[in-house]
N, C-alpha and C positions, 0 to 999 in steps of 0.2 A: 205734394199733397198737403193742404193745410188741415188744421184740427177740425174745422167746421165740416169740411168735406168728409173726413174720415168718420165723423159721428153720424152723419145723415145718410151717406151712400151705403148700399149693401156691400158686405165683404166680398171681394173678388177672389177668384182662384189664385193662390200664391201671393196675395197681397200682404207684404210684411210692413208693419208700421215703420215710420222714419226714425223712431226712437233708437238711439245707439244701443248696441248689445251691452256695452260696458255699464250703462246706467241700470240695465235690467239685472246684471250680475251683482253690482255693488249694493243695490238697494231694491230688491225685488218686491218687498212688502209695500213700499211706497207707491208702486205703480200698479201691480197686479195682486189683488188679495188671493191668498192661498185657498184652493178649493179641495175639499175632501172627496176622494173617489175610492170606491171599493175595488181593490185589485184582487181579483180572484186568484187563488193559489196562495195567498197570504193569510195568516191567522187573524190579522186585524186590518182595518182600513189603512191605506197609505196616502201620503200627500203627493200631489203632482203639481209642482209650482207653476208649470207653463200651461196648465189647463185653461187659464183665462185668456191665453193668446195662442190658440191652436195653429195659427198660420206659421208660427216659428217651428212648431213640431213638424208640420207638413213639409216645410222647407228642409229641415234636417233629414227627415226620412227619405226624401227624394234625392238629396245631395249624396247621401250615403249609399245609394243604389242597393238597398237591402234586398236579400233574396226573398221571393214570395213566401217561402216557409217561415222566414223570420217575421214577416208582416202578419202571417196567420198566428204565430205565437204571441205577438203583441195583443192581438184581438182576444186570444184565449186568456191572457193574463190580466188585462185591465179593461174595464168597461169603457173608459175614455176612448180607446182605440176602435171600438166597434159601434159606438152610438153615432147617430147622424151628426155630421160636422157643420151643416148649414153653409156649405161652400158651393159656389158655382163650379162646374156646370150642372152638377146634380146634388141638390141640397140634402138628399136622403143618404148619400154615400158617407161611409165612415172615413176617418183620417187615413187608415191603412189602405182602404180601397182607392181613395183619391191619390195616394202616393203611388200605388200600382198603376193607375191610369196615367199619371204623369210620366212614369218610367216607360210605359208602353209607347207614349208619344215620342219618346227619344229613339225608338227603333226605326230603322230605315224603311222596312216594308210596311210599317204601321202608318207612317206620316202621310202618304198619299191617299189613304183610305177615306172615304166619305164617312159622315157620322153614322149613317145607316149601316155601312159595311163594318165599321168598328163595333157597333152594337151586335151585329150578326156574328162576328168573331167571338165576342164575349159570350153570347148564348151557346155557340158551338163548343166552347171550351168549358162550359159548366155553369155559366151565369155569374162569373166573378172576374173582376179585373186582375186579381191575383193569379187566377188560373190562366187568364189570357197572357199575362206577363210570363208565366212559367213556360207556356207554349212557345212564345217568341224567343225566349232565351235558350230553350232546348234546341230549337232549330238553328240558331246562330252557332251554338257550341258544336254540334255534330256535323255541320255542313260547311264550316268556315265561311259563312256569309259575310260579305263586306271586308274580307281579308284576301291577301294574295294566296294563290294556290297553284299546284302543278298536277297534271294528269298524264300518267304513263299509259297510253293507249296501245292497241295492237299494231305495232309497227310505226306509229307516229305519236307525237307528244304535243301537249298544249300547256302553256304557262300563262297565268293571268297575274298582272301586277296589282298593287294596292290601289292604283288609280284607274284600273279597269282596262288597260291596254292588253292585247293578246299576242303572244308569240307562238309560232308553230314550227315544227321540224320533224323530219323523218320521211316515211313512205308517203307518196303522193299519187298513187296509181288511180285513184278515183277523185282527185281534187280535194281530198280531205284536209289539206293544209290551208285552203282558202285564199291562195295567191293568184287565182285566175287561170291556172294551167293544170295539166295532169302529168307534167314532166317530172320524172324522178330526179331529185337533186340532193346530193349529199353536201349540205352547206350548213353553216351555223344557224341558230334560231332567227327567224325573220318575223318582223312585226306585220300583222295583218292590217294594212293601211286603209282598206275599204271600211273598216269599223271606226274610223276617226269620228269623234263626237258622240260615240256610243260607249257607255261605261258597262263593261261586262263584269259580273260578280260570281258566275258559276259556269262550269263547263262539264261536258261528258264526251268520251271518245269511244267509239265502237270500231269494228273492222271496216275501214274505208269510209268512215262517217264521223262527223264532229257536230256537236250541238253546243251553242253558247246562249247564256241567259243574261239579259241586261238588268240594270237596277230598276228599270221601268216594267219588269216582268215580261218583256218580249223575248221570243225564242228565235234564234238564227241557226240555220242548219246548212251544211255543205258536205260534199262528198257524194256517196250513194244516195239517190233521191228516193229512199224507201224507209218506212218506219219498221218494216218487218223482214228485212233482208237477212237471210242466213249468211254466215261468214264466208262459206265457199259454195255458193250456188244453192241448189236444192229448192229453195222456196222463192218464187218471184224473181229469179235471176234473169230470165230471158228479157231482153230489151230494157234492162235497168238503165236509167239515165243517171248522169252525174251533174252536180252543181259545183262549180269551182270557186265561187266566192260566196260569202255569207248571205243567205237568203231568208227573209222573214217568213216564219211558218204562219200562214194566214189562218189556218184552222184553229190556232191557239191565241189569236189576237184578242179574244174576249175573256181570256183566262190569265190572271196575273200569276205567272209561273216563277217558282223560286228554286226548283231543282229538276234535273232530268237524269234518267238512268237508261242505258242502252243494253239490252240483253239479246240473246239469240232469238230471232223471229219476232221480237216485239220491242217497243219503246214505252217508257212510262215517264210521266211528268207529275210534279207535285205543285199544287197551287198554294198561295200564301194563306188561304183559309184552312189548309191541311187536307184538301181533297186530292185523291189520286186518279189520274186518267191514263189509259193505256191505248196504244195503237197496235192493230194487227194481232196475229197469233191467237185469234179467237174463233177460227172457223168451226171448231168443235166445242165451243164454249169453254176453252181451257183457262180463260181469264174471266169467266163469268159472263161473257157476251160473245156473240158471233160476228165476225168481220172477215173481210178478205185480206190477202197478203198486201195488196196495194191500197188498202183503206187509209186515207189521210185524215180521217175525222177522229178526234179523241173521244173515248168512251169512259164514263165514270166507273170506277171500280166500286161496286156496291156491296151488298151483303153486310158482313160484320164491320166493314170500314165506312159504311155510309154515314154514320154519325160520329165517327171517331176522328178527332183532329190529329193528322199525321205530321210528324216533324222531319222525317227522313225516309227515303226509299233507297233500296239497293237491289241491283239486278245481277243475276248469275246466268248460268246456262239453263234457259227455259224456266226460270222461276224468279219470283219477286218477294222481297222482304219489305215490311213497312213498320216503322217505329212510331207508335201512337202515344199521345199524351192525354191520359184520362184524369179526371178529378182525383182518383184514388191512387194514381201512379202511372208509370210508363209500362208499355207492353209491346210485344212484337207479334205481327201477323205474317203468315206466308201463304203463297198461292202458286200453283204451277206444277212442274214435274217433280216428283218425289224420289227419283232415282238416287240411291245411296243414302237415303234418309235425310237429305239436305233441307227438307221442310220443317224438321224438328218436332214431329208429332208422335214419335215412337214407332213409325212404320215407314215403308217406302212407297206408299201409294200417292197418286197425284191428288191435287186439290183444285177443283174448278172455281172455288170461291175462297176469299181470304178467311183464314182460320187462325184463331189465337193459339200461340205456343204457350201451353200451360205450365211447362217445366220451370219457368222462372219463378212462379209463385211458390212452387215446392222448394226451390233453392233459396227463397226469400231474397231475391235479387232484382234490383231495379235497373233495366237496361237503359243506357244513355247514348250509346253509339252502336250501330249495326253495320256489318260488312258482309257482302255476298260474293264468295268466290265462284269459280266455274262449277265446282262440285261440292263445296263445303261452305260453311258460314261461321261467323263469329260475332260476339258482342262484348262490350265493356260495360260493367255494372257501375252504379254510382259509388259503390264501395271500392272500386278498383279491380274487382275480380274479372277474369276473362273466361268466357265459355265458348266452346267450339262444338260443331256437330256436322254430320254429313260423311262423305267418302274420305277415309283416312289414309289414302295412298301416299306413300313417301313420308308419312309422319306429319302431314300438314295440320292435323288437329292438336299436335303437341302433347299427346298422352304417352309418348314413349313407344308406340307401336303403329301399325298401319291398319288397325281395325276401324270399321265404320261405327259411327254413333248416330242413332236415329233420334236422339233427344239431346238437348244442350247439356254439356258436361263441363264442369269447372276444370281449368288447366291447373292442376295442383303444383306443377313445377314453377308456376309464377306466383305462388302463395305469398312470397315475401316482396312482391312487386305491386305497386299501386299503378294500374294502367289508366291511361287517359285517352288512348287512341288505338284503333286496330285497323289493319288493311289486309285484304285477302286477294289472291289471284288464282291461277291454275295450279292447285295443289301447293300453294305457298301462303304463309301467314307472317305478318309483322305486327309487333306490339310496341307501343311507345309508352314509357313510364312517366310519372309526374315530374321526375327530375331530368327528363330528356334522354334517358338511356333507351336503346332500341334492341329488341330481341326478335329473332326470326327462326323459322323452322319450316320443314317440308322439302319440296323438290329443289335440288341444288343446281339443276341445269342452267346454263347461260350465266352462271355466277351471280344470279339475281338475289341470292340471300345475303351477299356481302361478307361471307366467311372465307373468301378466296385467299390462298397463299400467293402473294404477288410474284415471288421468285419462281415457284413451281408453275404458275400460270404462264409467265413469260417464256419459260423454257419449253413448255408444251406447245405454245403458239409458234415458237421459232422452229420446232421440229415438225410443224404442220399436223399435229395430232388432231383427230376429230372425235366426236362423241362426247359423252358426259365425263368431264374430268373433275367434277365437283361432287362431293358426297352429299347424300340426302341427310337431313337433320330431323331426328324423330322427337326431340324435346327442345324447348326454347333455349337458344344460346345467345349471349350478348354479342352484338355486332361491334366488335372492338375497333374495326376500321372507321366506324362513325364516331367513336369516342375520340379518335385522334384529330378530328377536325376542330375540336374545342368550341363547338357551337351547340346550342340547345336545339334538338330536333323537335318539331311540333307536328309534322305531318309526314306520312309515308304514302306513296302511290305506286302501285305495281300493275303490270299487265294482267288483265283478267280475260284471257282468251286461250282456248285449247288448240288453236292453230298457229299461234305466233310464239317465237322465242321471247322470253320475258325480260323486261328491264325494270328498274326500280329508281324512284326519285325519293330523296330525303330533303325536306324543306326545313330550314332553320328559323328560329324566332326572329332573326334580323333580316330575313328575306333572301338568304343565300340558298341556291339550289345545287344539290350534289346528285350525280347519276352513276349507276353501275348496272352491269348485266349486258344483255344483247344490244349491239349497236350496228348491226349489218346494214340497216336502212338509214343510218344517221339519226336514229330516234333518241340517242343519248344527248345530243347537242354538244358533244365534245369530239375532238379529233383523236382517231385511233392510229396506232402504228400500222405499218404496211402488213398486209395479210391478217390483220387482227379483226375479229368480228365481235368481240365482246370485251368488257372491261370488268376486272374483278374487284378493284378497289374504288371507292367513291372519288369522283373528280368533279371539281367545281364547274358548273355551267355558267358561261359568261352572260348572265342576265341578272340585273338587280331588280327583284320583284317588289321590294319595299320602297 
């Protein structure tokens, strides 16, 4: 770019002059005259040497990947960051807004959106690119989008590599492994070859059913061909068909889906714009609309969530949680069956429409991750605190007792732990700290908590003992068996079903997968000893997910 062109052509987005950075640093006054700008928060005006060349400032802000909060602080501090920058594509946007837009464009789910769709997302998030960026980053953080993951489903398991390949193993009675048969096969994890050429980024596993989501927002399902099938009959079970290979869900082809959650009697999906859709379990308007058990059409979840951009959904036994990203912070909504107080509203009544859980405002807590167990729920706050509520059987709430809590309550036993991840199952809870330590509490059946004494377990198995040989844990305990693998754990997944023996996956930062708990259907992906149906200590699954 020659000097003539740079003087006559309008400044383009991210156009940085060819002048070397060294010349700017060594003699800034000779090139760019210093401009005075009032920096609010200071007692007197300050100097901002790069104000004459804002393209460099924009480049630095974008390269540093600043948090949306930091960009907002810059605007509040100095008028330079909030006045129009006169840059394309929108000459009225400030430097900080342009930096936020540029960082949005780096996000995988934002890239394929049309300009109109991008503007629609911006307005839905509150009319600011900083708020849109916060929405996108929040979804990536709590759902592990674009990263490898593992799902410990009811009797079967799914593992997704960083390249989007999918492995499945365990029970296959309904074709939920996706290999084209319904034969039960106890064998190592197998690649689902029919998905070749499709990059999968998210997965959900229910009883006899699997759902996969591609990077193009398409949903593939296999196993029981029903979105509202109860786990053991009851609703819509007669004549239920099965699909043994991944099949595109046609009713969702016009919705760009980023997450799916399978609960009893219903299924929910989340769109990239933060809208929640549900299938089935609405014949009595229990999810805000009326449908039949075999209804294959998605219905938008309206009411309080209609204009709230949701970043994560979680489904338990007949209820749904939604984590929403508002301009003033994060919040959680719940809808469905209130048995045990699991909806978090201070009562045990059902809710037909999504309702805000107000307790987090009282606790001055910003939820960033939400988990829905079969009968209880949990969240992690931005400050690392953990809250649990619902049915407290076996100590799954971590409060040192088995009492129910109908409103979120901080787990005081974890007050010295900064949590970053939480997972819940059938009366079990796992918490991962920021340094990779793992804590678990609740029901100890099937050795799924990871606190098993290996010697005692092997002796009991050799004697053919049955029943629960593992104690229940009423307060959080460090899973020392996971400390011994010398790997930083980043994700825990455990079985969330009241009908299946539970198993647990621990996923490390390097992509290694460790399994423990029930393995009677081959769902651990590891070989067990003769007459052994479960594994008490974590064992490496032979898959490299990274």
